[in-house]
PyMOL Python script that loads the backbone (N, CA, C, O; Angstrom):
from pymol import cmd

cmd.read_pdbstr("""\
ATOM      1  N   UNK A   1     104.364 103.833 166.304  1.00  0.00           N
ATOM      2  CA  UNK A   1     103.667 103.238 165.244  1.00  0.00           C
ATOM      3  C   UNK A   1     104.286 103.642 163.969  1.00  0.00           C
ATOM      4  O   UNK A   1     103.940 103.014 162.968  1.00  0.00           O
ATOM      5  N   UNK A   2     105.113 104.555 163.854  1.00  0.00           N
ATOM      6  CA  UNK A   2     105.659 104.869 162.611  1.00  0.00           C
ATOM      7  C   UNK A   2     106.900 103.869 162.358  1.00  0.00           C
ATOM      8  O   UNK A   2     107.840 103.812 163.151  1.00  0.00           O
ATOM      9  N   UNK A   3     106.837 103.196 161.353  1.00  0.00           N
ATOM     10  CA  UNK A   3     108.064 102.387 161.041  1.00  0.00           C
ATOM     11  C   UNK A   3     108.798 103.118 160.011  1.00  0.00           C
ATOM     12  O   UNK A   3     108.237 103.701 159.083  1.00  0.00           O
ATOM     13  N   UNK A   4     110.053 103.076 160.189  1.00  0.00           N
ATOM     14  CA  UNK A   4     111.022 103.573 159.447  1.00  0.00           C
ATOM     15  C   UNK A   4     111.513 102.827 158.257  1.00  0.00           C
ATOM     16  O   UNK A   4     112.347 101.936 158.416  1.00  0.00           O
ATOM     17  N   UNK A   5     111.015 103.153 156.964  1.00  0.00           N
ATOM     18  CA  UNK A   5     111.347 102.427 155.832  1.00  0.00           C
ATOM     19  C   UNK A   5     112.380 103.295 155.185  1.00  0.00           C
ATOM     20  O   UNK A   5     112.221 104.513 155.094  1.00  0.00           O
ATOM     21  N   UNK A   6     113.353 102.723 154.772  1.00  0.00           N
ATOM     22  CA  UNK A   6     114.419 103.526 153.954  1.00  0.00           C
ATOM     23  C   UNK A   6     114.540 102.861 152.606  1.00  0.00           C
ATOM     24  O   UNK A   6     114.649 101.643 152.463  1.00  0.00           O
ATOM     25  N   UNK A   7     114.513 103.780 151.585  1.00  0.00           N
ATOM     26  CA  UNK A   7     114.538 103.353 150.269  1.00  0.00           C
ATOM     27  C   UNK A   7     116.037 103.534 149.674  1.00  0.00           C
ATOM     28  O   UNK A   7     116.637 104.592 149.867  1.00  0.00           O
ATOM     29  N   UNK A   8     116.551 102.600 149.037  1.00  0.00           N
ATOM     30  CA  UNK A   8     117.957 102.551 148.582  1.00  0.00           C
ATOM     31  C   UNK A   8     117.704 102.796 147.025  1.00  0.00           C
ATOM     32  O   UNK A   8     117.307 101.885 146.297  1.00  0.00           O
ATOM     33  N   UNK A   9     117.951 104.051 146.576  1.00  0.00           N
ATOM     34  CA  UNK A   9     117.743 104.363 145.141  1.00  0.00           C
ATOM     35  C   UNK A   9     118.657 103.524 144.260  1.00  0.00           C
ATOM     36  O   UNK A   9     118.263 103.258 143.125  1.00  0.00           O
ATOM     37  N   UNK A  10     119.789 103.102 144.658  1.00  0.00           N
ATOM     38  CA  UNK A  10     120.618 102.390 143.787  1.00  0.00           C
ATOM     39  C   UNK A  10     120.207 101.025 143.413  1.00  0.00           C
ATOM     40  O   UNK A  10     120.765 100.386 142.521  1.00  0.00           O
ATOM     41  N   UNK A  11     119.152 100.563 144.162  1.00  0.00           N
ATOM     42  CA  UNK A  11     118.669  99.219 143.994  1.00  0.00           C
ATOM     43  C   UNK A  11     117.639  99.205 142.629  1.00  0.00           C
ATOM     44  O   UNK A  11     117.372  98.162 142.032  1.00  0.00           O
ATOM     45  N   UNK A  12     117.179 100.369 142.291  1.00  0.00           N
ATOM     46  CA  UNK A  12     116.258 100.587 141.150  1.00  0.00           C
ATOM     47  C   UNK A  12     116.898 100.512 139.856  1.00  0.00           C
ATOM     48  O   UNK A  12     118.005 101.029 139.704  1.00  0.00           O
ATOM     49  N   UNK A  13     116.298  99.906 138.888  1.00  0.00           N
ATOM     50  CA  UNK A  13     116.985  99.858 137.598  1.00  0.00           C
ATOM     51  C   UNK A  13     117.026 101.248 136.998  1.00  0.00           C
ATOM     52  O   UNK A  13     116.076 102.009 137.182  1.00  0.00           O
ATOM     53  N   UNK A  14     118.105 101.622 136.275  1.00  0.00           N
ATOM     54  CA  UNK A  14     118.227 102.804 135.524  1.00  0.00           C
ATOM     55  C   UNK A  14     117.668 102.608 134.133  1.00  0.00           C
ATOM     56  O   UNK A  14     117.861 101.576 133.491  1.00  0.00           O
ATOM     57  N   UNK A  15     116.986 103.611 133.705  1.00  0.00           N
ATOM     58  CA  UNK A  15     116.448 103.622 132.211  1.00  0.00           C
ATOM     59  C   UNK A  15     117.106 104.581 131.469  1.00  0.00           C
ATOM     60  O   UNK A  15     117.109 105.750 131.854  1.00  0.00           O
ATOM     61  N   UNK A  16     117.712 104.210 130.367  1.00  0.00           N
ATOM     62  CA  UNK A  16     118.533 105.226 129.486  1.00  0.00           C
ATOM     63  C   UNK A  16     117.565 106.350 128.963  1.00  0.00           C
ATOM     64  O   UNK A  16     118.049 107.471 128.813  1.00  0.00           O
ATOM     65  N   UNK A  17     116.351 106.162 128.697  1.00  0.00           N
ATOM     66  CA  UNK A  17     115.603 107.125 128.015  1.00  0.00           C
ATOM     67  C   UNK A  17     115.290 108.159 128.957  1.00  0.00           C
ATOM     68  O   UNK A  17     115.063 109.292 128.532  1.00  0.00           O
ATOM     69  N   UNK A  18     115.249 107.900 130.225  1.00  0.00           N
ATOM     70  CA  UNK A  18     115.031 109.065 131.266  1.00  0.00           C
ATOM     71  C   UNK A  18     116.398 109.744 131.589  1.00  0.00           C
ATOM     72  O   UNK A  18     116.424 110.905 131.997  1.00  0.00           O
ATOM     73  N   UNK A  19     117.439 109.074 131.419  1.00  0.00           N
ATOM     74  CA  UNK A  19     118.758 109.745 131.708  1.00  0.00           C
ATOM     75  C   UNK A  19     119.259 110.685 130.587  1.00  0.00           C
ATOM     76  O   UNK A  19     120.209 111.454 130.735  1.00  0.00           O
ATOM     77  N   UNK A  20     118.584 110.564 129.527  1.00  0.00           N
ATOM     78  CA  UNK A  20     119.113 111.296 128.317  1.00  0.00           C
ATOM     79  C   UNK A  20     118.875 112.823 128.565  1.00  0.00           C
ATOM     80  O   UNK A  20     119.472 113.659 127.885  1.00  0.00           O
ATOM     81  N   UNK A  21     118.018 113.163 129.523  1.00  0.00           N
ATOM     82  CA  UNK A  21     117.717 114.590 129.685  1.00  0.00           C
ATOM     83  C   UNK A  21     118.968 115.243 130.351  1.00  0.00           C
ATOM     84  O   UNK A  21     119.108 116.464 130.277  1.00  0.00           O
ATOM     85  N   UNK A  22     119.788 114.543 130.935  1.00  0.00           N
ATOM     86  CA  UNK A  22     120.914 115.073 131.635  1.00  0.00           C
ATOM     87  C   UNK A  22     122.049 115.290 130.576  1.00  0.00           C
ATOM     88  O   UNK A  22     123.007 116.010 130.857  1.00  0.00           O
ATOM     89  N   UNK A  23     121.950 114.694 129.411  1.00  0.00           N
ATOM     90  CA  UNK A  23     123.089 114.699 128.399  1.00  0.00           C
ATOM     91  C   UNK A  23     122.953 116.200 127.756  1.00  0.00           C
ATOM     92  O   UNK A  23     121.918 116.867 127.765  1.00  0.00           O
ATOM     93  N   UNK A  24     124.093 116.558 127.248  1.00  0.00           N
ATOM     94  CA  UNK A  24     124.179 117.822 126.548  1.00  0.00           C
ATOM     95  C   UNK A  24     123.518 117.708 125.320  1.00  0.00           C
ATOM     96  O   UNK A  24     123.788 116.775 124.564  1.00  0.00           O
ATOM     97  N   UNK A  25     122.602 118.634 125.011  1.00  0.00           N
ATOM     98  CA  UNK A  25     122.030 118.621 123.637  1.00  0.00           C
ATOM     99  C   UNK A  25     122.809 119.283 122.507  1.00  0.00           C
ATOM    100  O   UNK A  25     123.705 120.094 122.740  1.00  0.00           O
ATOM    101  N   UNK A  26     122.438 118.911 121.250  1.00  0.00           N
ATOM    102  CA  UNK A  26     123.193 119.514 120.156  1.00  0.00           C
ATOM    103  C   UNK A  26     122.681 120.923 119.828  1.00  0.00           C
ATOM    104  O   UNK A  26     121.914 121.513 120.588  1.00  0.00           O
ATOM    105  N   UNK A  27     123.099 121.413 118.747  1.00  0.00           N
ATOM    106  CA  UNK A  27     122.512 122.784 118.351  1.00  0.00           C
ATOM    107  C   UNK A  27     121.168 122.775 117.940  1.00  0.00           C
ATOM    108  O   UNK A  27     120.720 121.859 117.250  1.00  0.00           O
ATOM    109  N   UNK A  28     120.484 123.745 118.321  1.00  0.00           N
ATOM    110  CA  UNK A  28     118.990 123.747 117.965  1.00  0.00           C
ATOM    111  C   UNK A  28     118.674 124.074 116.593  1.00  0.00           C
ATOM    112  O   UNK A  28     119.560 124.156 115.742  1.00  0.00           O
ATOM    113  N   UNK A  29     117.432 124.267 116.337  1.00  0.00           N
ATOM    114  CA  UNK A  29     116.963 124.543 114.880  1.00  0.00           C
ATOM    115  C   UNK A  29     117.759 125.699 114.301  1.00  0.00           C
ATOM    116  O   UNK A  29     118.371 125.611 113.237  1.00  0.00           O
ATOM    117  N   UNK A  30     117.717 126.853 115.103  1.00  0.00           N
ATOM    118  CA  UNK A  30     118.338 128.098 114.542  1.00  0.00           C
ATOM    119  C   UNK A  30     119.792 127.909 114.324  1.00  0.00           C
ATOM    120  O   UNK A  30     120.364 128.502 113.409  1.00  0.00           O
ATOM    121  N   UNK A  31     120.430 127.084 115.152  1.00  0.00           N
ATOM    122  CA  UNK A  31     121.931 126.884 114.961  1.00  0.00           C
ATOM    123  C   UNK A  31     122.146 126.025 113.674  1.00  0.00           C
ATOM    124  O   UNK A  31     123.000 126.334 112.844  1.00  0.00           O
ATOM    125  N   UNK A  32     121.355 124.959 113.545  1.00  0.00           N
ATOM    126  CA  UNK A  32     121.550 124.164 112.263  1.00  0.00           C
ATOM    127  C   UNK A  32     121.186 124.896 111.048  1.00  0.00           C
ATOM    128  O   UNK A  32     121.768 124.601 110.005  1.00  0.00           O
ATOM    129  N   UNK A  33     120.205 125.909 111.055  1.00  0.00           N
ATOM    130  CA  UNK A  33     119.967 126.658 109.898  1.00  0.00           C
ATOM    131  C   UNK A  33     121.126 127.665 109.623  1.00  0.00           C
ATOM    132  O   UNK A  33     121.515 127.815 108.465  1.00  0.00           O
ATOM    133  N   UNK A  34     121.635 128.293 110.549  1.00  0.00           N
ATOM    134  CA  UNK A  34     122.779 129.240 110.367  1.00  0.00           C
ATOM    135  C   UNK A  34     124.024 128.425 109.954  1.00  0.00           C
ATOM    136  O   UNK A  34     124.773 128.902 109.102  1.00  0.00           O
ATOM    137  N   UNK A  35     124.294 127.208 110.516  1.00  0.00           N
ATOM    138  CA  UNK A  35     125.382 126.489 109.968  1.00  0.00           C
ATOM    139  C   UNK A  35     125.180 126.057 108.537  1.00  0.00           C
ATOM    140  O   UNK A  35     126.119 126.071 107.740  1.00  0.00           O
ATOM    141  N   UNK A  36     123.908 125.656 108.187  1.00  0.00           N
ATOM    142  CA  UNK A  36     123.738 125.298 106.791  1.00  0.00           C
ATOM    143  C   UNK A  36     124.005 126.492 105.785  1.00  0.00           C
ATOM    144  O   UNK A  36     124.642 126.333 104.744  1.00  0.00           O
ATOM    145  N   UNK A  37     123.440 127.751 106.202  1.00  0.00           N
ATOM    146  CA  UNK A  37     123.616 128.944 105.375  1.00  0.00           C
ATOM    147  C   UNK A  37     125.092 129.291 105.297  1.00  0.00           C
ATOM    148  O   UNK A  37     125.542 129.661 104.212  1.00  0.00           O
ATOM    149  N   UNK A  38     125.863 129.203 106.333  1.00  0.00           N
ATOM    150  CA  UNK A  38     127.355 129.481 106.338  1.00  0.00           C
ATOM    151  C   UNK A  38     128.047 128.624 105.353  1.00  0.00           C
ATOM    152  O   UNK A  38     128.911 129.105 104.620  1.00  0.00           O
ATOM    153  N   UNK A  39     127.657 127.174 105.290  1.00  0.00           N
ATOM    154  CA  UNK A  39     128.322 126.281 104.518  1.00  0.00           C
ATOM    155  C   UNK A  39     127.883 126.572 103.123  1.00  0.00           C
ATOM    156  O   UNK A  39     128.733 126.540 102.233  1.00  0.00           O
ATOM    157  N   UNK A  40     126.666 126.847 102.850  1.00  0.00           N
ATOM    158  CA  UNK A  40     126.176 127.129 101.472  1.00  0.00           C
ATOM    159  C   UNK A  40     126.882 128.298 100.872  1.00  0.00           C
ATOM    160  O   UNK A  40     127.246 128.277  99.696  1.00  0.00           O
ATOM    161  N   UNK A  41     127.075 129.293 101.640  1.00  0.00           N
ATOM    162  CA  UNK A  41     127.750 130.607 101.176  1.00  0.00           C
ATOM    163  C   UNK A  41     129.228 130.219 100.834  1.00  0.00           C
ATOM    164  O   UNK A  41     129.840 130.656  99.859  1.00  0.00           O
ATOM    165  N   UNK A  42     129.686 129.407 101.695  1.00  0.00           N
ATOM    166  CA  UNK A  42     131.166 129.023 101.521  1.00  0.00           C
ATOM    167  C   UNK A  42     131.437 128.224 100.159  1.00  0.00           C
ATOM    168  O   UNK A  42     132.412 128.425  99.434  1.00  0.00           O
ATOM    169  N   UNK A  43     130.494 127.354  99.941  1.00  0.00           N
ATOM    170  CA  UNK A  43     130.572 126.554  98.633  1.00  0.00           C
ATOM    171  C   UNK A  43     130.295 127.397  97.481  1.00  0.00           C
ATOM    172  O   UNK A  43     130.941 127.214  96.449  1.00  0.00           O
ATOM    173  N   UNK A  44     129.405 128.299  97.547  1.00  0.00           N
ATOM    174  CA  UNK A  44     129.132 129.159  96.333  1.00  0.00           C
ATOM    175  C   UNK A  44     130.387 130.144  96.131  1.00  0.00           C
ATOM    176  O   UNK A  44     130.602 130.571  94.997  1.00  0.00           O
ATOM    177  N   UNK A  45     131.115 130.469  97.064  1.00  0.00           N
ATOM    178  CA  UNK A  45     132.379 131.411  96.918  1.00  0.00           C
ATOM    179  C   UNK A  45     133.313 130.493  96.317  1.00  0.00           C
ATOM    180  O   UNK A  45     133.986 130.979  95.408  1.00  0.00           O
ATOM    181  N   UNK A  46     133.529 129.216  96.620  1.00  0.00           N
ATOM    182  CA  UNK A  46     134.551 128.431  96.133  1.00  0.00           C
ATOM    183  C   UNK A  46     134.373 127.893  94.746  1.00  0.00           C
ATOM    184  O   UNK A  46     135.318 127.814  93.961  1.00  0.00           O
ATOM    185  N   UNK A  47     133.101 127.511  94.442  1.00  0.00           N
ATOM    186  CA  UNK A  47     132.660 126.865  93.215  1.00  0.00           C
ATOM    187  C   UNK A  47     133.068 127.724  91.954  1.00  0.00           C
ATOM    188  O   UNK A  47     133.138 128.952  91.931  1.00  0.00           O
ATOM    189  N   UNK A  48     133.312 126.899  90.956  1.00  0.00           N
ATOM    190  CA  UNK A  48     133.702 127.580  89.657  1.00  0.00           C
ATOM    191  C   UNK A  48     132.447 127.949  88.907  1.00  0.00           C
ATOM    192  O   UNK A  48     131.616 127.070  88.675  1.00  0.00           O
ATOM    193  N   UNK A  49     132.254 129.197  88.510  1.00  0.00           N
ATOM    194  CA  UNK A  49     131.062 129.648  87.683  1.00  0.00           C
ATOM    195  C   UNK A  49     131.267 129.200  86.265  1.00  0.00           C
ATOM    196  O   UNK A  49     132.385 129.226  85.750  1.00  0.00           O
ATOM    197  N   UNK A  50     130.186 128.788  85.626  1.00  0.00           N
ATOM    198  CA  UNK A  50     130.342 128.404  84.162  1.00  0.00           C
ATOM    199  C   UNK A  50     130.457 129.532  83.279  1.00  0.00           C
ATOM    200  O   UNK A  50     129.793 130.528  83.564  1.00  0.00           O
ATOM    201  N   UNK A  51     131.154 129.548  82.300  1.00  0.00           N
ATOM    202  CA  UNK A  51     131.288 130.635  81.277  1.00  0.00           C
ATOM    203  C   UNK A  51     130.174 130.669  80.349  1.00  0.00           C
ATOM    204  O   UNK A  51     129.455 129.675  80.247  1.00  0.00           O
ATOM    205  N   UNK A  52     129.959 131.710  79.665  1.00  0.00           N
ATOM    206  CA  UNK A  52     128.835 131.845  78.651  1.00  0.00           C
ATOM    207  C   UNK A  52     128.933 130.741  77.632  1.00  0.00           C
ATOM    208  O   UNK A  52     127.907 130.204  77.216  1.00  0.00           O
ATOM    209  N   UNK A  53     130.160 130.373  77.202  1.00  0.00           N
ATOM    210  CA  UNK A  53     130.468 129.240  76.145  1.00  0.00           C
ATOM    211  C   UNK A  53     129.779 128.018  76.799  1.00  0.00           C
ATOM    212  O   UNK A  53     129.036 127.326  76.103  1.00  0.00           O
ATOM    213  N   UNK A  54     129.985 127.720  78.094  1.00  0.00           N
ATOM    214  CA  UNK A  54     129.508 126.429  78.618  1.00  0.00           C
ATOM    215  C   UNK A  54     127.909 126.485  78.624  1.00  0.00           C
ATOM    216  O   UNK A  54     127.288 125.469  78.313  1.00  0.00           O
ATOM    217  N   UNK A  55     127.279 127.582  78.952  1.00  0.00           N
ATOM    218  CA  UNK A  55     125.942 127.622  78.866  1.00  0.00           C
ATOM    219  C   UNK A  55     125.251 127.360  77.410  1.00  0.00           C
ATOM    220  O   UNK A  55     124.235 126.688  77.236  1.00  0.00           O
ATOM    221  N   UNK A  56     126.003 128.022  76.407  1.00  0.00           N
ATOM    222  CA  UNK A  56     125.501 127.759  75.114  1.00  0.00           C
ATOM    223  C   UNK A  56     125.603 126.209  74.671  1.00  0.00           C
ATOM    224  O   UNK A  56     124.759 125.617  73.998  1.00  0.00           O
ATOM    225  N   UNK A  57     126.716 125.707  75.146  1.00  0.00           N
ATOM    226  CA  UNK A  57     126.993 124.199  74.744  1.00  0.00           C
ATOM    227  C   UNK A  57     125.879 123.399  75.468  1.00  0.00           C
ATOM    228  O   UNK A  57     125.265 122.563  74.805  1.00  0.00           O
ATOM    229  N   UNK A  58     125.580 123.578  76.720  1.00  0.00           N
ATOM    230  CA  UNK A  58     124.444 122.861  77.252  1.00  0.00           C
ATOM    231  C   UNK A  58     123.151 123.180  76.627  1.00  0.00           C
ATOM    232  O   UNK A  58     122.333 122.266  76.517  1.00  0.00           O
ATOM    233  N   UNK A  59     122.871 124.319  76.217  1.00  0.00           N
ATOM    234  CA  UNK A  59     121.613 124.718  75.531  1.00  0.00           C
ATOM    235  C   UNK A  59     121.570 123.983  74.074  1.00  0.00           C
ATOM    236  O   UNK A  59     120.517 123.522  73.633  1.00  0.00           O
ATOM    237  N   UNK A  60     122.760 123.916  73.392  1.00  0.00           N
ATOM    238  CA  UNK A  60     122.781 123.151  72.158  1.00  0.00           C
ATOM    239  C   UNK A  60     122.438 121.637  72.278  1.00  0.00           C
ATOM    240  O   UNK A  60     121.741 121.052  71.449  1.00  0.00           O
ATOM    241  N   UNK A  61     122.927 121.110  73.264  1.00  0.00           N
ATOM    242  CA  UNK A  61     122.898 119.625  73.585  1.00  0.00           C
ATOM    243  C   UNK A  61     121.314 119.368  73.934  1.00  0.00           C
ATOM    244  O   UNK A  61     120.704 118.384  73.514  1.00  0.00           O
ATOM    245  N   UNK A  62     120.799 120.272  74.666  1.00  0.00           N
ATOM    246  CA  UNK A  62     119.399 120.051  75.044  1.00  0.00           C
ATOM    247  C   UNK A  62     118.492 120.136  73.876  1.00  0.00           C
ATOM    248  O   UNK A  62     117.606 119.303  73.685  1.00  0.00           O
ATOM    249  N   UNK A  63     118.729 121.207  73.048  1.00  0.00           N
ATOM    250  CA  UNK A  63     118.032 121.490  71.838  1.00  0.00           C
ATOM    251  C   UNK A  63     118.117 120.155  70.884  1.00  0.00           C
ATOM    252  O   UNK A  63     117.092 119.637  70.441  1.00  0.00           O
ATOM    253  N   UNK A  64     119.224 119.724  70.650  1.00  0.00           N
ATOM    254  CA  UNK A  64     119.484 118.595  69.774  1.00  0.00           C
ATOM    255  C   UNK A  64     118.744 117.390  70.326  1.00  0.00           C
ATOM    256  O   UNK A  64     118.154 116.639  69.549  1.00  0.00           O
ATOM    257  N   UNK A  65     118.750 117.182  71.583  1.00  0.00           N
ATOM    258  CA  UNK A  65     117.975 116.254  72.190  1.00  0.00           C
ATOM    259  C   UNK A  65     116.450 116.310  72.117  1.00  0.00           C
ATOM    260  O   UNK A  65     115.784 115.281  72.004  1.00  0.00           O
ATOM    261  N   UNK A  66     115.975 117.380  72.174  1.00  0.00           N
ATOM    262  CA  UNK A  66     114.478 117.676  71.995  1.00  0.00           C
ATOM    263  C   UNK A  66     114.124 117.398  70.470  1.00  0.00           C
ATOM    264  O   UNK A  66     113.146 116.733  70.128  1.00  0.00           O
ATOM    265  N   UNK A  67     115.065 118.003  69.559  1.00  0.00           N
ATOM    266  CA  UNK A  67     114.714 117.728  68.131  1.00  0.00           C
ATOM    267  C   UNK A  67     114.748 116.281  67.853  1.00  0.00           C
ATOM    268  O   UNK A  67     113.861 115.818  67.136  1.00  0.00           O
ATOM    269  N   UNK A  68     115.622 115.544  68.311  1.00  0.00           N
ATOM    270  CA  UNK A  68     115.742 114.008  68.059  1.00  0.00           C
ATOM    271  C   UNK A  68     114.563 113.193  68.514  1.00  0.00           C
ATOM    272  O   UNK A  68     114.076 112.277  67.852  1.00  0.00           O
ATOM    273  N   UNK A  69     114.099 113.630  69.807  1.00  0.00           N
ATOM    274  CA  UNK A  69     112.909 112.973  70.418  1.00  0.00           C
ATOM    275  C   UNK A  69     111.646 113.252  69.756  1.00  0.00           C
ATOM    276  O   UNK A  69     110.753 112.425  69.571  1.00  0.00           O
ATOM    277  N   UNK A  70     111.631 114.574  69.383  1.00  0.00           N
ATOM    278  CA  UNK A  70     110.411 114.979  68.615  1.00  0.00           C
ATOM    279  C   UNK A  70     110.357 114.273  67.162  1.00  0.00           C
ATOM    280  O   UNK A  70     109.294 113.854  66.704  1.00  0.00           O
ATOM    281  N   UNK A  71     111.403 114.187  66.575  1.00  0.00           N
ATOM    282  CA  UNK A  71     111.264 113.413  65.180  1.00  0.00           C
ATOM    283  C   UNK A  71     111.000 111.919  65.524  1.00  0.00           C
ATOM    284  O   UNK A  71     110.136 111.319  64.885  1.00  0.00           O
ATOM    285  N   UNK A  72     111.640 111.346  66.415  1.00  0.00           N
ATOM    286  CA  UNK A  72     111.330 109.892  66.646  1.00  0.00           C
ATOM    287  C   UNK A  72     109.946 109.704  67.026  1.00  0.00           C
ATOM    288  O   UNK A  72     109.312 108.762  66.551  1.00  0.00           O
ATOM    289  N   UNK A  73     109.426 110.512  67.833  1.00  0.00           N
ATOM    290  CA  UNK A  73     107.972 110.344  68.137  1.00  0.00           C
ATOM    291  C   UNK A  73     107.076 110.613  66.890  1.00  0.00           C
ATOM    292  O   UNK A  73     106.071 109.924  66.717  1.00  0.00           O
ATOM    293  N   UNK A  74     107.404 111.556  66.060  1.00  0.00           N
ATOM    294  CA  UNK A  74     106.669 111.782  64.806  1.00  0.00           C
ATOM    295  C   UNK A  74     106.662 110.672  63.902  1.00  0.00           C
ATOM    296  O   UNK A  74     105.641 110.363  63.287  1.00  0.00           O
ATOM    297  N   UNK A  75     107.876 109.982  63.772  1.00  0.00           N
ATOM    298  CA  UNK A  75     107.983 108.860  62.830  1.00  0.00           C
ATOM    299  C   UNK A  75     107.130 107.732  63.441  1.00  0.00           C
ATOM    300  O   UNK A  75     106.431 107.041  62.701  1.00  0.00           O
ATOM    301  N   UNK A  76     107.167 107.538  64.705  1.00  0.00           N
ATOM    302  CA  UNK A  76     106.470 106.456  65.415  1.00  0.00           C
ATOM    303  C   UNK A  76     104.884 106.641  65.181  1.00  0.00           C
ATOM    304  O   UNK A  76     104.141 105.717  64.850  1.00  0.00           O
ATOM    305  N   UNK A  77     104.512 107.858  65.384  1.00  0.00           N
ATOM    306  CA  UNK A  77     103.085 108.204  65.268  1.00  0.00           C
ATOM    307  C   UNK A  77     102.675 108.051  63.723  1.00  0.00           C
ATOM    308  O   UNK A  77     101.565 107.568  63.496  1.00  0.00           O
ATOM    309  N   UNK A  78     103.424 108.397  62.732  1.00  0.00           N
ATOM    310  CA  UNK A  78     103.245 108.169  61.367  1.00  0.00           C
ATOM    311  C   UNK A  78     103.209 106.674  61.023  1.00  0.00           C
ATOM    312  O   UNK A  78     102.336 106.239  60.271  1.00  0.00           O
ATOM    313  N   UNK A  79     104.052 105.960  61.509  1.00  0.00           N
ATOM    314  CA  UNK A  79     104.180 104.468  61.269  1.00  0.00           C
ATOM    315  C   UNK A  79     102.671 103.882  61.889  1.00  0.00           C
ATOM    316  O   UNK A  79     102.102 102.986  61.266  1.00  0.00           O
ATOM    317  N   UNK A  80     102.185 104.328  62.895  1.00  0.00           N
ATOM    318  CA  UNK A  80     101.087 103.613  63.468  1.00  0.00           C
ATOM    319  C   UNK A  80      99.759 104.209  62.874  1.00  0.00           C
ATOM    320  O   UNK A  80      98.704 103.575  62.879  1.00  0.00           O
ATOM    321  N   UNK A  81      99.887 105.426  62.381  1.00  0.00           N
ATOM    322  CA  UNK A  81      98.623 106.068  61.790  1.00  0.00           C
ATOM    323  C   UNK A  81      98.489 105.599  60.294  1.00  0.00           C
ATOM    324  O   UNK A  81      97.359 105.308  59.901  1.00  0.00           O
ATOM    325  N   UNK A  82      99.511 105.506  59.464  1.00  0.00           N
ATOM    326  CA  UNK A  82      99.489 105.353  58.073  1.00  0.00           C
ATOM    327  C   UNK A  82      99.767 103.835  57.743  1.00  0.00           C
ATOM    328  O   UNK A  82      98.949 103.242  57.039  1.00  0.00           O
ATOM    329  N   UNK A  83     100.907 103.165  58.228  1.00  0.00           N
ATOM    330  CA  UNK A  83     101.223 101.890  57.751  1.00  0.00           C
ATOM    331  C   UNK A  83     100.546 100.854  58.551  1.00  0.00           C
ATOM    332  O   UNK A  83     100.323  99.777  57.999  1.00  0.00           O
ATOM    333  N   UNK A  84     100.189 101.030  59.773  1.00  0.00           N
ATOM    334  CA  UNK A  84      99.545 100.087  60.575  1.00  0.00           C
ATOM    335  C   UNK A  84      98.188 100.702  61.341  1.00  0.00           C
ATOM    336  O   UNK A  84      98.124 100.848  62.562  1.00  0.00           O
ATOM    337  N   UNK A  85      97.239 100.996  60.513  1.00  0.00           N
ATOM    338  CA  UNK A  85      96.004 101.554  61.057  1.00  0.00           C
ATOM    339  C   UNK A  85      95.387 100.458  62.064  1.00  0.00           C
ATOM    340  O   UNK A  85      95.069  99.341  61.657  1.00  0.00           O
ATOM    341  N   UNK A  86      95.250 100.830  63.321  1.00  0.00           N
ATOM    342  CA  UNK A  86      94.615  99.974  64.251  1.00  0.00           C
ATOM    343  C   UNK A  86      93.344 100.542  64.607  1.00  0.00           C
ATOM    344  O   UNK A  86      93.186 101.758  64.715  1.00  0.00           O
ATOM    345  N   UNK A  87      92.357  99.628  64.808  1.00  0.00           N
ATOM    346  CA  UNK A  87      90.964  99.998  65.121  1.00  0.00           C
ATOM    347  C   UNK A  87      90.005 100.579  64.100  1.00  0.00           C
ATOM    348  O   UNK A  87      88.886 100.953  64.451  1.00  0.00           O
ATOM    349  N   UNK A  88      90.440 100.669  62.778  1.00  0.00           N
ATOM    350  CA  UNK A  88      89.716 101.333  61.743  1.00  0.00           C
ATOM    351  C   UNK A  88      89.077 100.228  60.853  1.00  0.00           C
ATOM    352  O   UNK A  88      88.393 100.539  59.878  1.00  0.00           O
TER     353      UNK A  88
END
""", "prot")
cmd.dss("prot")
cmd.show_as("cartoon", "prot")
cmd.util.cbc("prot")
cmd.orient("prot")
């Protein structure tokens, strides 16, 4: 009464998403973090550090930019409040 049914596995379609479990996985989270830290330390050792003169030059440029923007906004506010009073 028992009928012998044989299944041939090779006849079934193969799905890529299920076969990915067999593939070798890349580095985990800890491995990626340590690799990032090693690369960051290497870059910091190789990079040129700015001198004191370079810092002051950057500070001067930023200060001049702030003064120019402040003066420009003051002039615009003065024009709109004195020369062109709107809403009064």
